C-alpha positions as CSV (number, residue, x, y, z in Angstrom):
1,X,80.2,64.9,281.8
2,X,76.8,63.5,282.8
3,X,75.2,60.2,282.0
4,X,75.9,59.1,278.4
5,X,74.1,56.3,276.6
6,X,74.9,54.4,273.3
7,X,72.2,53.4,270.8
8,X,71.8,51.2,267.8
9,X,68.6,50.8,265.8
10,X,69.0,48.5,262.8
11,X,67.8,45.3,261.2
12,X,69.0,41.9,262.6
13,X,69.5,38.5,260.9
14,X,66.1,37.3,262.3
15,X,63.1,36.9,259.9
16,X,59.4,37.0,260.8
17,X,56.6,34.9,259.4
18,X,56.5,37.2,256.3
19,X,60.2,36.6,255.7
20,X,61.0,40.2,256.6
21,X,63.9,41.1,258.9
22,X,63.2,42.2,262.4
23,X,64.6,45.4,263.6
24,X,66.0,45.9,267.1
25,X,66.9,48.9,269.3
26,X,69.8,48.5,271.7
27,X,70.4,51.1,274.4
28,X,73.2,50.9,277.0
29,X,74.9,53.2,279.5
30,X,78.3,54.2,278.3
31,X,81.2,53.2,280.5
32,X,83.4,56.2,281.4
33,X,85.9,54.8,283.8
34,X,88.9,52.4,283.0
35,X,88.0,49.9,285.7
36,X,84.2,50.0,285.4
37,X,82.2,46.9,286.1
38,X,80.3,46.4,282.8
39,X,77.7,44.1,284.2
40,X,76.4,47.0,286.4
41,X,75.7,49.3,283.4
42,X,72.1,49.7,282.2
43,X,71.0,47.9,279.0
44,X,67.8,47.8,277.1
45,X,66.7,45.9,274.0
46,X,63.4,45.6,272.0
47,X,62.5,44.2,268.6
48,X,60.0,45.5,266.1
49,X,58.8,44.5,262.6
50,X,59.9,46.4,259.5
51,X,56.6,48.2,259.3
52,X,57.1,49.9,262.7
53,X,60.5,51.3,261.8
54,X,60.2,55.1,262.3
55,X,61.2,57.8,264.8
56,X,57.9,57.6,266.6
57,X,58.3,53.9,267.5
58,X,62.0,54.6,268.4
59,X,60.9,57.5,270.7
60,X,58.4,55.3,272.5
61,X,61.0,52.6,273.0
62,X,63.4,55.2,274.4
63,X,60.8,56.5,276.8
64,X,60.3,52.9,278.0
65,X,64.0,52.4,278.5
66,X,64.4,55.7,280.4
67,X,61.6,54.7,282.7
68,X,63.5,51.5,283.6
69,X,66.9,53.1,284.0
70,X,68.4,54.4,287.2
71,X,68.9,57.8,285.6
72,X,68.2,59.3,282.2
73,X,70.9,60.1,279.7
74,X,72.0,63.6,279.0
75,X,73.5,62.5,275.7
76,X,73.2,59.5,273.4
77,X,75.9,58.4,271.0
78,X,75.3,56.4,267.8
79,X,77.7,55.0,265.2
80,X,75.5,54.2,262.3
81,X,75.6,57.1,259.9
82,X,72.6,55.7,257.9
83,X,70.3,56.0,261.0
84,X,71.4,59.6,261.9
85,X,68.1,61.3,260.9
86,X,65.8,58.9,262.7
87,X,67.9,58.7,265.9
88,X,68.4,62.5,266.0
89,X,64.7,63.2,265.5
90,X,63.7,60.8,268.3
91,X,66.3,62.2,270.7
92,X,65.4,65.9,269.9
93,X,61.8,65.2,270.7
94,X,62.9,63.9,274.1
95,X,65.2,66.8,274.8
96,X,68.3,64.6,274.6
97,X,71.4,65.5,272.7
98,X,72.3,63.0,269.9
99,X,75.9,62.7,268.9
100,X,77.4,60.7,266.0
101,X,80.4,59.0,267.5
102,X,83.0,56.2,267.3
103,X,83.1,56.0,271.1
104,X,80.4,53.3,271.3
105,X,82.7,50.7,272.8
106,X,80.2,48.8,275.0
107,X,77.5,48.8,272.3
108,X,79.9,47.3,269.7
109,X,81.0,44.7,272.2
110,X,77.3,43.9,273.0
111,X,76.5,43.6,269.3
112,X,79.4,41.3,268.6
113,X,78.3,39.1,271.5
114,X,74.6,39.0,270.4
115,X,75.7,38.1,266.8
116,X,77.6,35.1,268.2
117,X,75.5,34.0,271.2
118,X,72.0,35.4,271.0
119,X,70.7,35.9,267.4
120,X,71.6,32.4,266.2
121,X,69.4,30.9,268.9
122,X,66.3,32.9,268.0
123,X,63.4,31.5,265.8
124,X,63.7,32.8,262.2
125,X,67.5,33.3,262.4
126,X,69.3,33.2,259.0
127,X,73.0,33.5,258.8
128,X,73.8,36.8,257.0
129,X,76.3,39.6,257.2
130,X,75.5,41.8,260.2
131,X,77.3,45.1,259.6
132,X,78.4,46.1,263.1
133,X,81.7,47.7,261.9
134,X,81.9,51.5,261.4
135,X,81.2,52.1,257.7
136,X,80.7,55.8,257.6
137,X,81.8,57.8,254.6
138,X,85.4,59.2,255.2
139,X,86.0,62.9,255.3
140,X,89.1,64.8,254.1
141,X,91.4,65.6,257.0
142,X,91.1,69.2,258.2
143,X,93.8,71.5,259.4
144,X,93.8,72.3,263.1
145,X,93.1,76.0,263.9
146,X,96.3,77.9,264.4
147,X,95.5,78.8,268.0
148,X,95.1,75.1,268.9
149,X,98.4,73.7,267.5
150,X,100.6,72.4,270.2
151,X,104.0,74.0,270.8
152,X,105.6,70.5,271.0
153,X,104.7,66.9,271.5
154,X,106.1,63.5,272.2
155,X,105.4,59.8,271.8
156,X,105.1,58.0,275.1
157,X,104.1,54.6,276.5
158,X,102.1,53.6,279.6
159,X,101.2,50.1,280.8
160,X,97.6,49.0,280.9
161,X,98.0,48.9,284.7
162,X,99.1,52.6,284.8
163,X,96.2,53.6,282.6
164,X,93.8,52.0,285.1
165,X,95.0,54.6,287.6
166,X,93.6,57.5,285.5
167,X,90.7,58.4,287.9
168,X,93.4,59.3,290.5
169,X,95.1,61.8,288.2
170,X,94.5,65.6,288.1
171,X,92.7,66.1,284.8
172,X,90.5,69.0,283.6
173,X,89.0,67.4,280.5
174,X,89.0,63.8,279.4
175,X,87.4,60.4,279.1
176,X,88.4,56.8,279.7
177,X,87.0,53.6,278.4
178,X,86.8,50.2,280.1
179,X,90.1,48.5,279.8
180,X,88.6,45.1,280.4
181,X,87.1,45.2,276.9
182,X,90.5,44.2,275.8
183,X,91.9,40.9,277.2
184,X,95.5,41.9,277.6
185,X,98.1,41.5,280.5
186,X,98.3,44.5,282.9
187,X,102.0,45.1,281.9
188,X,101.0,45.5,278.2
189,X,102.6,48.7,276.8
190,X,100.0,51.2,275.5
191,X,101.3,53.9,273.2
192,X,100.2,57.5,273.2
193,X,101.0,61.1,272.4
194,X,101.5,64.0,274.8
195,X,100.9,67.5,273.4
196,X,102.5,70.4,275.2
197,X,101.1,73.9,274.9
198,X,100.9,77.2,276.9
199,X,97.3,77.1,275.8
200,X,96.8,73.6,277.1
201,X,93.4,74.3,278.7
202,X,91.7,75.9,275.6
203,X,93.2,73.1,273.4
204,X,91.9,70.4,275.8
205,X,88.5,72.1,276.0
206,X,88.2,72.2,272.2
207,X,89.2,68.6,271.9
208,X,86.6,67.6,274.5
209,X,83.8,69.1,272.4
210,X,84.8,67.0,269.4
211,X,84.2,63.5,270.8
212,X,87.6,62.1,270.3
213,X,87.8,58.6,268.7
214,X,91.3,57.7,267.7
215,X,94.8,58.7,266.6
216,X,95.8,57.3,263.2
217,X,99.1,57.1,261.4
218,X,98.9,57.4,257.6
219,X,101.8,57.2,255.2
220,X,100.0,58.4,252.0
221,X,99.6,60.8,250.3
222,X,102.1,62.1,253.0
223,X,103.0,60.8,256.4
224,X,100.7,62.3,259.0
225,X,99.2,61.7,262.4
226,X,95.4,62.2,262.2
227,X,93.0,62.9,265.0
228,X,89.7,61.1,264.3
229,X,86.6,62.6,265.9
230,X,82.8,62.2,265.8
231,X,81.4,59.8,263.2
232,X,83.8,60.6,260.4
233,X,85.7,63.8,261.0
234,X,89.5,63.9,260.8
235,X,92.1,66.5,261.7
236,X,95.8,66.8,260.8
237,X,97.6,66.7,264.2
238,X,101.1,66.4,262.9
239,X,102.8,66.4,259.5
240,X,105.7,63.9,259.8
241,X,108.6,65.3,257.8
242,X,111.6,64.2,260.0
243,X,113.0,60.7,259.4
244,X,113.4,59.9,263.1
245,X,109.9,61.1,264.0
246,X,108.5,59.1,261.1
247,X,110.1,56.0,262.5
248,X,108.6,56.7,265.9
249,X,105.2,57.1,264.3
250,X,105.5,53.8,262.6
251,X,106.5,52.2,265.9
252,X,103.5,53.9,267.5
253,X,101.2,52.3,264.9
254,X,102.8,48.8,265.6
255,X,102.4,49.2,269.4
256,X,98.8,50.3,269.0
257,X,98.0,47.2,267.0
258,X,99.7,45.0,269.7
259,X,97.6,46.7,272.4
260,X,94.3,45.9,270.7
261,X,94.2,49.4,269.1
262,X,94.2,51.0,272.5
263,X,96.2,54.2,272.8
264,X,95.9,57.6,274.5
265,X,96.2,61.4,274.0
266,X,97.2,63.8,276.7
267,X,97.5,67.6,276.8
268,X,99.8,69.4,279.2
269,X,101.1,72.9,279.7
270,X,104.7,71.6,279.7
271,X,106.7,68.4,280.0
272,X,107.3,69.3,283.7
273,X,103.6,69.6,284.5
274,X,102.2,67.3,287.1
275,X,98.6,67.6,285.9
276,X,96.7,67.2,282.6
277,X,94.6,69.8,280.8
278,X,93.2,66.8,278.9
279,X,93.6,63.1,278.8
280,X,91.7,60.5,276.7
281,X,92.0,56.8,276.4
282,X,91.2,55.9,272.8
283,X,90.6,52.8,270.7
284,X,90.4,52.6,267.0
285,X,87.4,50.4,266.3
286,X,87.7,48.7,262.9
């Protein structure tokens, strides 16, 4: 998968001598393993005044960060839809792929920590809403391509401890997230969905290219399981017409909430398969 970074470039609740908000770029290495030590991941931060806010300044800050990092990124994820043009331009000029994404877990955790423990201690700090939540415009759910619809599927549960063993499994495509971002006991049940298909590998490869974010159960306008991808894309994974399946979907949503929105999606050729064509640990970030 290569080295992936996460980026945020936005104003902060800190004001300069002219009573203008300072801007800040945050860059961090994206954790890709369930048991990764977060303190070992590269991080970089730098402030600028509002007159310096452009893609040229951002590009220079990224060059500085790359020079300090153990290895450069092959891809950079960002969650702020409003900053897409500026971030994409700076990345393109550096030959780095930029991807709108909701898989910016460490970055969101870092932003929340700075909002509580760092920004309030800085000169010029003024308490104000700091939008760190994902507020991208929603898109209408799309229908999955016919060739990629699973033959069958099932709701399943694994414990947090079992998910931590993911690096030992035989998986063709997939991605984890650091489970220590959620303070839960190891025996916490984590819900998920397994999709079974004779075209498991093409289905998993297609999903891998979409930057999977979350599975979401909706009841209106009709009960469905949606696959959320990218910054704001959504796909209809299952239409829930059967009463028993609908009940299981409701239980899935409740279990997901109890697990800190953690859940997973797996793709296998059959229920008897011992390997995964794809497996992703997901978290719906509110």
